C-alpha positions in Angstrom: 11.1 -4.4 -7.3 7.8 -3.7 -5.5 7.8 -7.1 -3.7 9.2 -9.0 -6.7 11.6 -11.9 -6.3 13.7 -12.6 -9.4 14.9 -16.2 -10.0 18.0 -16.0 -12.1 18.6 -18.5 -14.9 21.9 -17.1 -15.9 23.5 -13.8 -16.8 21.9 -11.5 -19.4 21.4 -7.8 -20.0 17.8 -7.5 -19.0 17.7 -3.9 -20.3 17.9 -5.2 -23.8 14.2 -5.8 -24.7 14.5 -6.6 -28.4 12.2 -9.3 -29.9 14.4 -10.3 -32.8 15.6 -13.6 -31.2 12.1 -14.9 -30.8 10.8 -13.6 -34.1 7.5 -12.5 -32.4 6.5 -9.9 -29.9 5.4 -11.5 -26.7 3.0 -8.6 -26.0 1.3 -9.0 -29.4 0.9 -12.7 -28.7 -0.6 -11.9 -25.3 -3.0 -9.4 -26.9 -4.2 -12.0 -29.4 -4.6 -14.7 -26.8 -6.6 -12.4 -24.6 -8.8 -11.0 -27.4 -9.7 -14.6 -28.4 -11.6 -14.8 -25.1 -14.6 -13.8 -27.4 -14.7 -17.4 -28.7 -15.9 -18.5 -25.2 -17.6 -21.9 -24.9 -18.2 -22.0 -28.7 -14.8 -23.6 -29.1 -14.9 -26.9 -27.1 -12.9 -30.0 -28.2 -13.9 -33.2 -26.2 -10.8 -34.6 -24.6 -11.5 -36.8 -21.5 -14.7 -38.8 -21.0 -15.6 -39.0 -17.3 -18.9 -40.9 -17.9 -21.6 -38.3 -17.1 -19.5 -35.4 -18.4 -16.5 -34.7 -20.6 -13.4 -32.6 -19.8 -13.0 -30.6 -23.0 -10.1 -28.6 -24.1 -11.1 -25.1 -25.1 -9.8 -22.9 -27.9 -9.1 -20.4 -25.1 -7.0 -23.1 -23.4 -4.9 -23.4 -26.5 -4.5 -19.6 -26.5 -3.2 -19.7 -22.9 -0.8 -22.5 -23.9 0.6 -20.3 -26.7 0.9 -17.4 -24.3 2.7 -19.6 -21.7 5.1 -20.9 -24.4 6.0 -17.4 -25.5 6.5 -16.4 -21.9 8.7 -19.4 -21.3 10.8 -18.6 -24.4 11.1 -14.9 -23.2 12.3 -16.1 -19.8 14.9 -18.4 -21.5 16.1 -15.5 -23.7 16.4 -13.1 -20.8 17.7 -15.9 -18.5 15.6 -14.6 -15.6 12.1 -15.4 -14.3 10.3 -13.0 -12.0 8.2 -14.7 -9.3 6.7 -12.3 -6.9 4.6 -13.0 -3.7 1.4 -13.5 -5.6 3.0 -16.0 -8.0 4.6 -18.0 -5.2 1.4 -18.1 -3.1 -0.5 -19.3 -6.2 2.0 -22.1 -6.9 1.9 -23.2 -3.3 -1.9 -23.2 -3.4 -1.9 -25.4 -6.5 0.7 -27.8 -4.9 -1.6 -28.2 -1.8 -4.6 -28.9 -4.1 -2.6 -31.5 -6.0 -1.3 -33.3 -2.9 -4.7 -33.3 -1.3 -6.2 -34.8 -4.5 -3.6 -37.5 -4.6 -4.2 -38.3 -0.9 -7.8 -39.0 -1.9 -6.8 -42.3 -3.3 -6.4 -43.6 0.2 -9.0 -41.5 1.9 -11.8 -41.8 -0.6 -10.7 -44.6 -2.9 -10.5 -42.4 -6.0 -10.0 -44.3 -9.2 -7.3 -43.5 -11.7 -9.8 -41.7 -14.1 -11.2 -39.7 -11.1 -7.7 -38.6 -10.1 -6.9 -37.8 -13.8 -10.0 -35.8 -14.2 -9.4 -33.8 -11.0 -5.8 -33.1 -11.8 -6.7 -32.1 -15.3 -8.8 -29.3 -13.9 -6.0 -28.3 -11.6 -3.7 -28.1 -14.6 -6.2 -25.8 -16.3 -6.3 -23.6 -13.1 -2.5 -23.4 -13.2 -2.6 -22.7 -17.0 -4.8 -19.6 -16.5 -2.9 -18.6 -13.4 0.3 -18.7 -15.4 -1.1 -15.8 -17.4 -0.3 -13.6 -14.4 3.3 -14.9 -14.4 3.7 -14.3 -18.2 2.4 -10.7 -17.9 4.7 -9.7 -15.0 7.6 -11.1 -17.0 6.8 -10.0 -20.6 4.7 -6.8 -20.3 6.3 -3.4 -19.7 4.6 -0.2 -18.5 4.4 1.1 -22.1 2.4 -2.0 -23.1 -0.2 -1.9 -20.3 -2.7 0.2 -22.3 -2.7 -2.1 -25.3 -3.1 -5.2 -23.2 -6.0 -3.7 -21.3 -7.5 -2.6 -24.6 -7.4 -6.2 -25.9 -9.4 -7.4 -22.8 -11.8 -4.5 -22.9 -12.6 -4.9 -26.6 -13.0 -8.7 -26.1 -15.6 -8.0 -23.4 -17.3 -5.3 -25.4 -17.8 -7.8 -28.3 -19.0 -10.5 -25.9 -21.6 -8.1 -24.5 -22.6 -6.7 -27.9 -23.2 -10.2 -29.3 -24.9 -11.1 -26.0 -27.4 -8.3 -26.4 -28.3 -9.6 -29.9 -28.4 -13.1 -28.6 -30.8 -12.0 -25.8 -33.3 -10.6 -28.3 -33.0 -13.1 -31.2 -31.4 -16.3 -29.9 -33.1 -17.6 -26.7 -31.7 -20.7 -25.2 -28.5 -20.1 -27.2 -26.5 -22.9 -25.5 -29.0 -25.5 -27.0 -28.7 -23.9 -30.4 -24.9 -24.3 -30.3 -25.1 -27.8 -28.7 -28.5 -29.3 -29.7 -27.6 -32.6 -28.1 -27.0 -31.1 -24.7 -29.2 -32.2 -21.8 -31.6 -29.6 -20.3 -30.8 -28.8 -16.7 -27.7 -31.2 -16.8 -25.3 -29.8 -19.3 -26.8 -26.4 -19.6 -29.7 -24.7 -17.9 -32.6 -23.4 -20.0 -31.7 -19.6 -20.0 -34.3 -18.5 -22.4 -33.7 -14.7 -23.1 -31.1 -14.1 -20.5 -27.7 -12.8 -21.8 -25.2 -15.7 -22.0 -23.3 -14.7 -25.1 -20.5 -17.0 -26.1 -19.9 -17.9 -22.4 -23.3 -19.7 -22.3 -23.7 -19.1 -18.6 -25.4 -15.9 -17.4 -23.9 -15.8 -13.9 -20.3 -16.3 -15.1 -20.9 -13.7 -17.9 -22.2 -11.3 -15.3 -19.0 -11.7 -13.2 -16.8 -11.0 -16.2 -18.9 -8.0 -17.2 -19.0 -6.6 -13.7 -15.2 -6.8 -13.3 -14.6 -5.0 -16.7 -17.2 -2.4 -16.0 -15.7 -1.5 -12.6 -12.3 -0.9 -14.2 -13.9 1.3 -16.8 -15.7 3.3 -14.1 -12.5 3.6 -12.1 -10.6 4.9 -15.1 -13.5 7.3 -15.9 -13.5 8.7 -12.4 -9.7 9.0 -12.4 -9.9 11.3 -15.4 -8.7 8.8 -18.1 -10.3 9.0 -21.5 -13.2 6.5 -21.6 -16.0 7.0 -24.1 -19.3 6.9 -22.2 -20.8 4.4 -24.6 -18.5 1.6 -23.4 -19.6 1.4 -19.8 -23.2 2.0 -21.0 -23.0 -1.1 -23.2 -21.4 -3.1 -20.4 -24.0 -2.1 -17.9 -26.8 -3.0 -20.3 -25.3 -6.4 -20.7 -25.0 -6.8 -17.0 -28.7 -6.1 -16.6 -29.6 -8.5 -19.3 -27.9 -11.4 -17.5 -30.5 -11.1 -14.8 -27.9 -12.3 -12.4 -28.6 -11.2 -8.8 -25.1 -12.2 -7.8 -23.6 -10.3 -10.7 -25.6 -7.1 -9.8 -24.8 -7.4 -6.1 -21.1 -7.9 -6.8 -21.1 -4.8 -9.1 -22.8 -2.8 -6.3 -20.2 -3.9 -3.8 -17.4 -3.0 -6.2 -18.9 0.5 -6.6 -18.9 0.8 -2.8 -15.2 0.1 -2.9 -14.6 2.9 -5.4 -17.0 5.5 -3.9 -14.9 6.5 -0.9 -11.9 7.1 -3.2 -13.6 9.1 -6.0 -16.9 10.3 -4.6 -19.4 11.2 -7.2 -17.3 12.9 -9.8 -18.8 15.0 -12.6 -18.1 12.3 -15.2 -19.6 9.5 -13.1 -22.6 11.8 -12.3 -23.1 12.3 -16.0 -23.0 8.6 -16.7 -25.4 8.0 -13.8 -27.9 10.4 -15.2 -27.8 8.7 -18.6 -28.2 5.3 -17.0 -31.1 6.6 -14.8 -33.0 8.0 -17.8 -32.5 4.8 -19.8 -33.6 2.6 -16.8 -36.7 4.8 -16.3 -37.6 4.4 -20.0 -37.0 0.7 -20.0 -38.2 -0.2 -16.5 -41.6 -1.6 -17.5 -40.0 -4.0 -20.0 -37.2 -4.9 -17.5 -39.6 -5.6 -14.7 -41.8 -7.8 -16.9 -38.7 -9.6 -18.2 -37.2 -10.2 -14.7 -40.6 -11.3 -13.3 -40.6 -14.2 -15.8 -37.5 -15.6 -14.1 -38.5 -14.9 -10.5 -35.6 -12.5 -10.0 -37.2 -10.4 -7.4 -37.2 -12.9 -4.5 -34.9 -15.2 -2.7 -37.3 -18.2 -2.4 -37.1 -19.5 -5.9 -35.5 -22.9 -6.7 -32.2 -21.4 -7.7 -31.7 -19.5 -4.4 -32.8 -22.5 -2.3 -30.5 -24.8 -4.2 -27.6 -22.5 -3.3 -28.5 -22.7 0.4 -28.5 -26.5 0.2 -25.1 -26.5 -1.4 -23.7 -24.1 1.2 -24.9 -26.4 4.0 -23.3 -29.5 2.3 -20.1 -27.4 1.8 -19.9 -26.5 5.5 -20.5 -30.1 6.5 -17.8 -31.4 4.2 -15.3 -28.7 5.3 -15.9 -29.6 9.0 -15.0 -33.2 8.2 -11.7 -32.3 6.3 -10.7 -28.8 7.7 -6.9 -28.9 7.3 -6.1 -29.9 3.7 -9.6 -30.3 2.3 -10.8 -33.0 0.0 -8.7 -32.2 -3.1 -9.0 -30.0 -6.1 -12.1 -30.6 -8.2 -13.0 -33.7 -6.3 -16.3 -32.3 -5.0 -18.6 -34.5 -7.2 -16.7 -37.7 -6.4 -16.6 -37.0 -2.6 -20.3 -36.0 -2.5 -21.2 -39.2 -4.3 -19.4 -41.1 -1.6 -21.3 -39.1 1.0 -24.6 -40.3 -0.4 -25.5 -37.5 -2.9 -26.2 -38.4 -6.5 -23.8 -37.2 -9.2 -25.9 -36.5 -12.3 -24.8 -33.2 -13.9 -21.9 -30.9 -14.6 -23.0 -28.7 -11.7 -22.4 -31.7 -9.4 -18.7 -31.2 -9.7 -18.5 -27.7 -8.3 -20.3 -25.6 -5.6 -21.1 -22.0 -4.9 -19.5 -20.5 -1.9 -16.4 -18.6 -3.0 -13.7 -18.8 -0.4 -15.8 -21.5 1.4 -15.5 -23.8 -1.6 -11.7 -23.1 -1.7 -11.6 -24.2 1.9 -13.6 -27.3 1.1 -11.1 -28.3 -1.7 -7.8 -27.3 0.0 -8.6 -26.8 3.6 -7.5 -24.0 5.9 -3.9 -24.4 4.7 -4.9 -23.9 1.0 -7.3 -21.1 1.9 -4.5 -19.3 3.7 -2.4 -19.2 0.6 -5.3 -18.2 -1.6 -6.3 -15.4 0.7 -2.7 -14.3 0.9 -2.5 -14.2 -2.9 -5.5 -11.9 -3.1 -4.3 -9.8 -0.2 -1.0 -9.2 -1.9 -2.8 -7.9 -5.0 -5.2 -5.6 -3.1 -2.5 -4.2 -0.9 0.0 -3.5 -3.7 -2.6 -2.0 -6.0 -4.1 0.2 -3.3 -0.6 1.5 -2.2 0.5 2.2 -5.8 -2.7 4.1 -6.6 -1.7 6.7 -4.0 1.5 7.5 -5.8 1.6 11.1 -7.0 3.4 9.9 -10.1 0.5 7.7 -11.3 -1.3 8.9 -14.4 -5.2 8.9 -14.4 -5.2 5.8 -16.5 -2.8 4.0 -14.2 -4.7 5.1 -11.0 -7.9 4.0 -12.6 -6.5 0.6 -13.5 -5.1 0.0 -10.0 -8.2 1.0 -8.2 -10.4 -0.8 -10.7 -8.4 -4.0 -10.1 -9.1 -3.7 -6.4 -12.8 -3.2 -7.0 -13.0 -6.0 -9.6 -11.2 -8.4 -7.2 -13.6 -7.7 -4.4 -16.6 -8.0 -6.7 -15.4 -11.4 -8.0 -15.1 -12.6 -4.4 -18.7 -11.6 -3.7 -20.0 -13.0 -7.0 -18.3 -16.4 -6.3 -20.6 -16.8 -3.2 -23.5 -17.3 -5.7 -21.7 -18.9 -8.6 -18.5 -20.9 -8.9 -16.8 -18.0 -10.6 -13.6 -17.9 -8.5 -12.1 -21.0 -10.0 -13.7 -20.7 -13.5 -11.3 -20.1 -16.4 -13.6 -17.5 -18.0 -13.4 -15.3 -14.8 -9.8 -16.2 -14.0 -8.5 -14.9 -17.3 -9.7 -11.2 -17.0 -8.8 -11.3 -13.3 -5.2 -12.6 -14.0 -4.9 -9.9 -16.7 -5.9 -7.2 -14.2 -3.7 -8.6 -11.5 -0.7 -8.8 -13.8 -1.1 -5.3 -15.3 -1.6 -3.9 -11.8 1.8 -5.4 -10.8 3.5 -4.0 -13.9 2.1 -0.5 -13.2 3.0 -0.7 -9.4 6.5 -1.8 -10.2 7.0 1.0 -12.7 5.7 3.6 -10.3 8.1 2.2 -7.7 11.0 2.6 -10.1 9.9 6.1 -11.1 9.7 7.0 -7.4 13.2 5.8 -6.8 14.4 7.8 -9.8 12.7 11.0 -8.5 14.3 10.4 -5.0 17.7 9.9 -6.6 17.4 13.1 -8.7 16.3 15.1 -5.6 19.3 13.8 -3.6 21.6 14.7 -6.5 20.2 18.2 -6.6 20.6 18.6 -2.9 24.2 17.4 -3.1 25.1 19.8 -5.9 23.4 22.7 -4.0 
């Protein structure tokens, strides 16, 4: 089924999709878990103390655990588990990260607490990646619209609150966590949009991905009220994230050759242009306070330093990398001080993936992304695809590319907040592609039958 490989756990009639045995609807649980993304970083429960930082469990983590449990029960009930190429590549990638981390005991002299902390974050990565596996096993084509709606509304609420927070609640992270250390636990963001995510660059990545799907659906002819992308675009601007805006622009370039400038997109562009013209004096003054018009500020220069250190570390451990989430520990052993949460991760996107898991891990990660892009792009060409389906498929392609670009400037690629909407889009894209494949086979079979009867 469109590249899917089914691992059978027994015999069962998979066509029977009743929910009575579980007592709950897996799709409803998924919708609830995805919608609770709105809680963001407001729900943090300290779990593991690593000295200069803690490894908390998030309310969102608990939601993913519930979703995974329901997916597991569904697989047991149906006695089958679908693992496609993306799922297998992701599992192998995680295994490489785990083995490389454990090898660090001998290579770097990692302590038990350092290994535990690193593997805890790998477990979180696997937890959020499992959302993809749950979706391709539990969601049917008829459910795609409702699952997408849960994600879209969660993001709309995050942005709506973020706009209010930008105006009335500056330095919101320190209002929520008054004991947090400035510049160590959270940066002083003043009036930038952080919403419940509490980090403007990560929020920008999430907003850009959602907005690109909305635009793709709009250009495809699906029903998308114009106020929704307008709200999302306003939120993206208020993050003042250069990486976020650049990634959105690149995502638009991905969509432009496919759709051109349709009438609906042109109408939206006119409205945005008028609003930007009216608000430009305020926006320019606002952005100037944060030195957002240049590349020589402290934030940009710090990224260059991190990229240089990443390249040097990769060249020393190019095959299997240094281990998942061991960046802070390894850099400390290389003579760099470990003093803040940011010391444990680095910008660089695929470069950082290569640093952690080497060329071997990078190959499986790139393969995973490539499978998604190839399948979504091919399925979008199907004449059987509805406007909403085509928009979702092409929006997933654009959003994936945008996240890859954004991750060069922020550690968004491996961040749960960005992973969740990305895994939802990847999973829904597979469900749509598989359904289109089955529909195409049905049409072919009907045509053959008609020719035979003729």
